[in-house]
C-alpha positions in Angstrom: 159.0 49.0 115.3 161.1 49.4 112.1 158.3 51.3 110.3 158.3 54.0 113.0 161.2 55.5 110.9 158.7 56.4 108.2 155.7 58.7 108.4 153.3 55.9 107.3 153.0 52.9 109.6 151.6 49.7 108.3 151.5 47.5 111.4 149.5 47.8 114.6 152.6 47.2 116.6 154.3 50.3 115.2 151.2 52.4 115.8 151.0 51.1 119.4 154.6 52.0 120.0 154.1 55.5 118.7 150.8 55.9 120.6 152.3 55.0 123.9 155.3 57.2 123.2 152.9 60.1 122.8 151.0 59.1 125.9 154.2 59.0 127.9 155.3 62.4 126.6 152.0 63.8 127.8 151.8 62.0 131.1 155.3 62.6 132.4 155.3 66.5 132.4 151.7 66.4 133.8 152.9 64.2 136.7 155.9 66.3 137.4 154.0 69.6 137.4 151.2 68.1 139.4 153.6 66.9 142.1 155.1 70.4 142.2 151.8 72.1 142.6 150.8 69.6 145.3 154.0 69.9 147.4 155.4 73.3 146.8 154.9 75.7 149.8 155.8 78.7 147.6 153.1 77.8 145.0 150.5 77.5 147.8 151.6 80.6 149.5 151.4 82.5 146.2 147.8 81.4 145.9 147.0 82.3 149.6 148.3 85.8 149.0 146.6 86.3 145.7 143.2 85.1 146.8 143.3 86.3 150.4 143.2 83.0 152.3 143.6 84.9 155.6 140.5 87.0 155.0 138.4 84.2 153.5 139.2 81.7 156.3 139.4 84.1 159.3 142.7 82.5 160.4 145.9 84.3 161.0 148.7 83.9 158.4 150.6 81.6 160.7 147.6 79.4 161.1 147.0 79.3 157.4 150.6 78.3 156.7 150.4 75.6 159.4 147.1 74.2 158.1 148.7 74.2 154.6 151.8 72.5 155.8 149.9 69.7 157.5 147.7 69.3 154.4 150.7 68.9 152.2 152.2 66.5 154.6 149.0 64.4 154.4 149.3 64.2 150.6 152.8 62.8 150.9 152.4 60.4 153.9 150.6 57.2 154.5 147.8 58.5 156.8 144.3 57.5 155.9 142.6 60.6 157.1 143.5 64.3 157.1 143.6 65.5 160.7 144.2 69.3 161.0 143.0 71.0 164.1 142.5 74.8 164.7 141.6 75.9 168.2 141.0 72.3 169.3 138.6 71.5 166.5 139.0 70.0 163.1 139.5 72.6 160.4 138.1 70.4 157.7 134.6 68.9 157.8 134.0 65.2 157.6 132.8 65.7 154.0 136.1 67.4 153.1 138.2 64.8 154.9 136.5 62.0 152.9 137.0 64.0 149.7 140.7 64.4 150.5 140.9 60.6 150.7 139.7 60.5 147.1 142.1 63.3 146.1 145.1 61.5 147.7 144.2 58.2 145.9 143.9 60.0 142.6 147.2 61.8 143.1 148.9 58.5 144.0 147.7 57.0 140.8 148.8 60.0 138.8 152.3 59.7 140.3 152.3 56.0 139.4 151.4 56.9 135.9 154.3 59.3 135.8 156.7 56.6 136.8 155.2 54.3 134.2 155.6 56.9 131.5 159.3 57.3 132.5 159.7 53.5 132.4 158.1 53.3 128.9 160.3 56.1 127.6 163.4 54.2 128.7 162.1 51.0 127.3 161.3 52.7 124.0 164.8 54.2 123.7 166.3 50.8 124.5 164.1 49.1 121.9 165.0 51.6 119.2 168.7 51.4 120.1 168.5 47.6 119.7 166.6 47.7 116.3 168.1 50.9 114.8 171.7 51.0 116.1 173.1 53.3 113.4 170.0 55.4 113.1 169.1 55.6 116.8 168.9 59.3 117.2 167.3 59.9 113.8 164.6 57.3 114.5 164.0 58.7 118.0 163.8 62.3 116.7 161.2 61.4 114.0 159.1 59.4 116.4 159.3 62.2 119.1 158.4 64.8 116.5 155.3 62.9 115.4 154.2 62.2 119.0 154.7 65.7 120.2 152.8 67.1 117.3 149.7 65.0 118.0 149.8 65.6 121.8 150.5 69.3 121.4 147.4 69.8 119.3 145.4 67.9 121.9 146.8 69.9 124.8 146.1 73.2 122.9 142.5 72.1 122.3 141.9 71.2 126.0 143.6 74.4 127.1 141.3 76.5 124.9 138.3 74.7 126.3 139.5 75.4 129.9 140.2 79.1 129.1 136.8 79.6 127.4 134.7 77.9 130.1 136.8 76.8 133.1 133.7 76.3 135.3 132.4 73.6 133.0 135.8 72.0 132.4 136.4 72.0 136.2 133.1 70.3 136.8 133.7 67.7 134.0 137.1 66.9 135.5 135.5 66.0 138.8 132.7 64.0 137.2 135.2 62.0 135.3 137.8 61.3 138.0 135.5 61.1 141.1 132.8 58.6 141.7 130.8 60.6 144.3 129.7 64.2 144.9 132.0 64.8 147.9 133.8 67.4 145.8 130.8 69.6 145.8 131.7 71.9 148.7 130.4 75.3 149.8 132.2 78.6 150.4 132.1 78.0 154.2 134.3 74.9 153.8 138.0 75.1 154.6 139.2 73.7 151.3 137.3 76.4 149.4 138.5 79.1 151.7 142.1 78.2 151.1 141.8 76.9 147.6 139.1 78.8 145.6 138.4 77.8 142.0 140.8 80.5 140.7 143.6 78.7 142.5 142.9 75.6 140.5 142.7 77.7 137.3 146.2 79.0 138.0 147.3 75.4 138.7 145.8 74.2 135.4 147.7 77.0 133.6 150.9 75.8 135.3 150.4 72.2 134.3 149.4 73.1 130.8 152.3 75.5 130.4 154.9 72.9 131.7 153.4 70.2 129.4 153.4 72.5 126.3 156.9 73.7 127.1 158.1 70.1 127.4 156.5 69.1 124.1 157.9 72.3 122.4 161.4 71.6 123.7 161.3 67.9 122.7 159.8 68.6 119.2 162.1 71.6 118.6 165.2 69.6 119.5 164.0 66.7 117.3 163.3 69.0 114.3 166.7 70.7 114.7 168.5 67.4 114.8 166.7 66.1 111.7 167.4 69.4 109.8 171.1 69.2 110.7 171.4 65.5 109.7 169.8 66.3 106.4 172.1 69.3 105.8 175.3 67.3 106.4 175.0 64.9 103.4 173.9 67.9 101.2 177.1 69.8 102.3 179.2 66.8 101.5 177.6 66.5 98.1 178.4 70.1 97.3 182.0 69.7 98.4 182.4 66.6 96.3 180.9 68.3 93.3 
């Protein structure tokens, strides 16, 4: 852990610590922004208005909002199946219901990853505090700066890929994170009527923006701290001279 203070690490342990720090700094903002996108009524309603969920679904606005509220509740509760009825019949098809089981499981894992990331950050800070008591903040600032730099480049690359060809990126995401083809739905399905692909494009921009903003803030604060700590000894030297 002591070598993390310097740019060049010479042990696998130090590289592992820095790697998991970068992973945590990536995972935590993604988890927070994903939870917001999945539970925020205002975010959903913005998408409904922008992409005409009423016209696409044939439901009234009140029905759209009720269906949305029950869908959000399902994502947060312990129910196994999504049961939303409209005019006495299920709004979602069996294929959609089974897909939402997969979505709920994936989101649960993603939330768990967020908590794990937070736990690691706290552990990392405690470990650095134990090993580098007098240089705690400087050590943390350097490690954070390196980690944010690497992750920031990765996020920018992925963001450019999504912007250039979101259709392919969206498809690849589903192929990676789902083990079946239940996600392949038609325009007549309720999920597509309420949540067209453009809705998920906006959500991707939200998650990417929050992640990049978090990395920029953390790296900016770290760089500013390191600059100020370097300036203080120089100022003392000039005064002494």
